[in-house]
C-alpha positions in Angstrom: -4.8 -26.1 -11.3 -6.3 -25.0 -14.9 -5.7 -21.5 -16.5 -8.2 -19.8 -18.1 -6.3 -18.4 -21.2 -9.5 -17.4 -23.3 -11.0 -15.2 -20.5 -8.0 -13.0 -18.9 -4.7 -12.2 -19.6 -1.8 -14.3 -18.2 -1.0 -13.9 -14.5 2.6 -12.4 -14.1 5.6 -13.9 -11.5 8.1 -11.6 -10.5 11.2 -13.7 -9.7 12.1 -11.8 -6.3 15.7 -11.4 -4.9 17.7 -13.6 -7.3 20.1 -14.6 -4.5 16.9 -16.1 -2.5 14.7 -19.2 -3.0 12.5 -17.2 -5.6 13.9 -18.6 -9.0 14.0 -22.2 -7.0 10.3 -22.3 -6.3 9.0 -20.8 -9.5 10.6 -23.5 -11.7 9.6 -25.8 -9.0 5.7 -24.8 -9.0 5.9 -24.6 -12.9 7.1 -27.9 -13.6 4.2 -29.4 -11.3 1.4 -27.6 -13.4 0.2 -28.8 -16.1 0.6 -27.3 -19.7 -3.1 -25.7 -19.7 -2.1 -23.8 -16.2 1.6 -23.1 -17.4 -0.2 -21.2 -20.4 -1.8 -18.6 -18.1 1.5 -17.6 -16.4 4.5 -15.6 -17.3 7.5 -14.9 -15.4 9.1 -11.8 -14.9 12.9 -11.7 -13.9 16.2 -13.3 -15.2 17.0 -15.9 -17.8 20.4 -16.9 -15.9 18.8 -17.3 -12.6 16.3 -19.4 -13.9 18.7 -21.4 -15.3 20.9 -21.8 -12.5 17.9 -22.8 -10.4 16.4 -25.3 -12.9 19.8 -26.7 -12.7 20.0 -26.9 -9.1 16.5 -28.6 -8.6 17.1 -31.1 -11.5 14.1 -29.6 -13.6 14.2 -29.1 -17.3 12.1 -25.9 -17.4 11.9 -24.1 -20.7 11.0 -20.4 -21.1 10.1 -18.3 -24.4 9.9 -14.8 -24.8 6.4 -13.1 -23.6 4.5 -12.5 -26.5 5.9 -15.1 -28.9 4.7 -18.8 -29.4 5.1 -21.2 -27.0 7.0 -24.4 -27.6 6.9 -27.9 -25.8 5.4 -26.4 -22.7 7.6 -23.4 -22.2 6.4 -20.5 -20.2 6.4 -17.0 -21.2 9.5 -14.7 -19.7 10.0 -11.0 -19.5 14.2 -10.9 -18.8 15.0 -7.9 -17.0 18.7 -7.8 -16.9 20.5 -6.3 -14.1 24.3 -5.9 -14.2 26.4 -7.1 -10.8 24.3 -10.1 -9.8 26.3 -12.0 -8.1 27.2 -15.9 -9.3 25.8 -17.7 -6.3 22.8 -17.8 -4.3 22.5 -16.4 -0.6 24.5 -13.4 -1.3 22.9 -9.8 0.2 23.8 -7.7 -2.7 22.2 -3.9 -3.5 22.5 -5.6 -7.3 20.0 -8.0 -6.1 17.6 -4.9 -4.4 17.9 -3.1 -7.7 16.7 -6.6 -9.5 13.6 -6.9 -7.5 12.6 -3.4 -7.8 12.8 -3.8 -11.7 10.9 -7.0 -11.5 8.2 -5.8 -9.8 8.3 -2.2 -11.8 7.9 -4.1 -14.7 5.3 -6.5 -13.8 3.0 -3.4 -12.3 3.5 -1.7 -15.8 2.1 -4.8 -17.5 -0.5 -5.1 -15.0 -1.6 -1.5 -15.0 -1.7 -1.6 -19.4 -3.9 -4.9 -19.4 -1.2 -6.9 -20.7 -1.2 -9.3 -17.3 -4.1 -10.0 -15.3 -2.3 -9.6 -11.5 1.1 -10.6 -10.3 2.3 -13.1 -7.9 5.2 -12.2 -6.1 8.3 -14.4 -5.0 10.3 -12.7 -1.6 12.5 -10.0 -1.8 15.1 -9.2 0.8 14.1 -5.5 2.2 17.6 -5.1 3.3 18.9 -5.4 -0.3 15.8 -3.3 -1.9 16.8 -0.1 0.3 20.6 -0.8 0.2 19.2 -0.2 -3.7 17.9 3.0 -2.8 14.5 1.8 -3.0 13.3 2.9 0.2 10.0 0.8 0.9 9.1 -1.3 4.0 8.5 -4.4 1.4 6.5 -5.2 -1.4 3.1 -3.7 0.2 4.6 0.0 0.2 6.4 -0.2 -3.1 3.0 -1.3 -4.9 1.5 1.0 -3.3 3.8 3.7 -4.7 3.9 2.5 -8.0 0.3 2.1 -8.9 -0.4 5.8 -7.2 -2.5 4.1 -4.2 -2.9 6.4 -1.1 -2.5 3.1 1.0 -3.0 -1.1 0.8 -3.6 -3.5 3.5 -2.1 -7.0 3.8 -4.5 -9.9 3.9 -3.1 -13.4 4.8 -5.2 -15.8 3.5 -5.5 -19.9 4.7 -8.4 -22.0 4.6 -9.5 -21.7 7.8 -7.8 -18.2 9.0 -8.0 -15.0 7.3 -6.3 -11.8 8.7 -6.2 -8.4 7.3 -3.7 -5.8 9.4 -4.0 -2.0 10.2 -0.7 -2.0 10.0 2.3 -3.9 9.0 6.2 -3.3 8.8 6.2 -0.4 11.6 7.5 -0.5 15.4 4.9 -1.9 18.0 5.2 2.0 19.3 4.0 3.3 15.6 1.8 0.3 15.0 -0.4 1.8 18.2 -0.6 5.2 16.8 -1.6 4.2 13.7 -4.6 2.2 15.1 -7.1 5.1 14.4 -11.0 5.2 13.8 -10.4 5.7 10.6 -7.6 3.3 9.6 -9.7 0.5 11.4 -12.5 1.5 9.7 -10.9 1.7 6.0 -9.4 -2.2 6.8 -12.8 -3.3 8.1 -14.3 -2.3 4.6 -11.1 -3.4 2.7 -11.4 -6.7 4.0 -15.5 -6.8 3.9 -15.3 -6.0 -0.1 -12.4 -8.3 -0.8 -14.5 -11.3 0.7 -17.5 -10.4 -1.3 -15.5 -10.5 -4.4 -14.2 -13.8 -3.1 -17.7 -15.2 -3.1 -18.8 -14.7 0.7 -22.5 -13.4 0.5 -22.3 -11.7 4.6 -18.8 -12.0 5.7 -18.5 -12.0 9.5 -15.6 -10.2 10.8 -13.8 -9.7 14.3 -11.6 -6.7 15.1 -8.8 -8.0 17.5 -8.1 -5.4 20.4 -4.7 -3.6 20.6 -4.4 -4.0 24.5 -4.5 -7.1 26.9 -8.2 -7.9 27.5 -9.0 -4.9 25.3 -8.3 -2.6 28.0 -10.3 -3.7 30.6 -12.4 -0.5 30.7 -9.5 1.5 30.5 -7.4 -0.3 33.3 -5.0 -1.4 30.6 -5.1 1.3 28.2 -7.8 3.6 26.5 -7.0 3.2 22.8 -9.6 0.0 22.2 -12.3 2.3 23.7 -11.1 5.7 22.2 -9.8 4.3 18.7 -10.7 1.0 17.9 -14.1 1.1 18.9 -15.5 3.5 16.8 -14.0 2.4 13.5 -15.9 -1.0 14.6 -19.1 1.3 15.0 -18.9 3.2 11.9 -18.7 0.1 9.8 -21.1 -1.4 11.6 -23.6 1.3 11.1 -23.0 0.7 7.0 -24.5 -2.8 7.3 -21.1 -4.6 7.6 -21.3 -7.9 10.1 -18.5 -6.8 12.3 -17.5 -7.4 15.9 -15.4 -5.9 18.2 -12.8 -4.8 19.6 -12.3 -8.6 20.8 -9.4 -9.5 23.3 -6.7 -10.8 20.8 -6.0 -13.8 22.9 -9.4 -15.4 21.9 -10.3 -13.9 18.8 -8.3 -16.1 16.3 -9.7 -19.5 18.1 -12.7 -18.5 17.8 -12.3 -17.4 13.8 -10.3 -20.6 13.3 -13.5 -22.6 14.6 -15.5 -21.0 12.3 -17.5 -17.9 14.4 -15.9 -15.3 11.7 -14.5 -15.4 8.4 -11.9 -12.7 8.9 -10.0 -10.9 11.9 -8.7 -7.6 11.8 -5.1 -7.8 13.4 -3.9 -4.4 14.7 0.0 -4.8 14.0 2.3 -7.1 12.2 3.1 -9.8 14.7 -0.6 -9.9 16.0 -1.8 -11.1 12.9 1.1 -13.2 11.3 2.2 -15.3 14.5 -1.5 -17.5 14.6 -1.8 -17.7 10.9 1.8 -18.6 10.5 1.1 -21.4 13.3 -1.9 -22.6 11.7 -1.2 -22.7 8.0 2.7 -22.2 7.8 3.4 -23.5 4.3 -0.5 -22.6 2.7 -1.3 -19.0 3.9 -1.1 -16.5 1.1 -0.2 -13.0 1.0 -2.5 -10.5 -0.8 -2.4 -7.0 -1.1 -5.9 -4.8 -1.0 -6.6 -1.6 -1.9 -4.7 -1.4 -5.0 -6.0 -1.2 -8.6 -4.5 -4.1 -9.5 -4.5 -7.9 -7.8 -1.3 -9.4 -6.4 -0.7 -12.4 -4.2 2.2 -13.6 -2.5 4.3 -16.6 -0.8 3.9 -15.8 2.8 7.6 -16.7 3.3 11.2 -15.1 2.9 14.0 -15.6 0.7 15.7 -18.1 2.8 19.5 -17.2 1.6 20.4 -20.3 3.9 18.7 -23.0 1.6 18.6 -21.2 -1.7 20.3 -22.8 -4.6 20.2 -26.3 -3.0 17.1 -27.4 -4.6 15.5 -28.3 -1.0 13.0 -25.3 -0.9 9.3 -26.1 -0.6 7.5 -24.6 -3.4 3.9 -25.4 -1.8 3.3 -21.9 -0.9 4.2 -20.4 -4.2 1.6 -22.9 -5.8 -1.2 -21.4 -3.3 -0.2 -17.8 -4.4 -0.7 -18.8 -7.8 -4.1 -20.4 -7.4 -5.3 -17.4 -5.4 -4.1 -15.1 -8.1 -6.0 -16.6 -11.0 -9.2 -17.0 -8.7 -8.9 -13.2 -8.7 -8.2 -12.7 -12.3 -11.4 -14.6 -12.9 -13.3 -12.6 -10.3 -12.4 -9.4 -11.9 -12.8 -10.6 -15.6 -16.3 -11.6 -14.2 -17.2 -8.2 -12.8 
């Protein structure tokens, strides 16, 4: 992986929950990159926690203040100290929730100001975030609020399967209500525009149904006919190559074997389960519909193994790589 320092600003990596594996996988990922690639990245987090993670992993990763000259392969750091952080990993804490918010808020401001080219987020703990008074469903909703966006969409991207969601962190009952013709349409359109940006000349999109067998013409529910099909028809009328609704028990296999480039899932688990089955360590979480680019690892804080030096950093490397591609494509546009 090589950074393109002369073509766009660095990409910012937020550290995530200080008690989780975020600092650990960041340190490991940075250590595995060459000096050129590290020069295209900065970290927004806590210097003390990063040092603790470096000790846990046996990696001597150095950091310098963002904006000052690099030394010996060091990486730029925006140090955001927060009072009351736990001294150990694996601790659920409101202070950590506050830190998560401040790291992300700082990175958003840097990116909106053009000082960074995009954001890669390490995992946060939603309970800690909310206990600190920041009432968001996770990164996606928080980023929409911080950037002034009406909404955003969660895309999970892997080499052979890509999924974008009509709804994410809501109950299944609420998810059914959110599968409206308008929301289905704008989700299809967001996915289509993203794949075009990533080099697909004519993206092939499939829309999963919400009921068993897409409702069997109303026998098992009318939502597919009444809510999903009109959204698909509207997108198709605009020239988008989209099919559906297609029964969810077959559409992911068809996409995985090459029939489609993207599947529109109607709710969180409908999209997450198949992609985590086939690309658990490599799928990247991408936020669509924002004025800035953001990618993330597709796993949680893993409090149970945090600080033990055993967390896998492969997913972080995938998220960094995807973010650098987005930065290059935005710069070329």
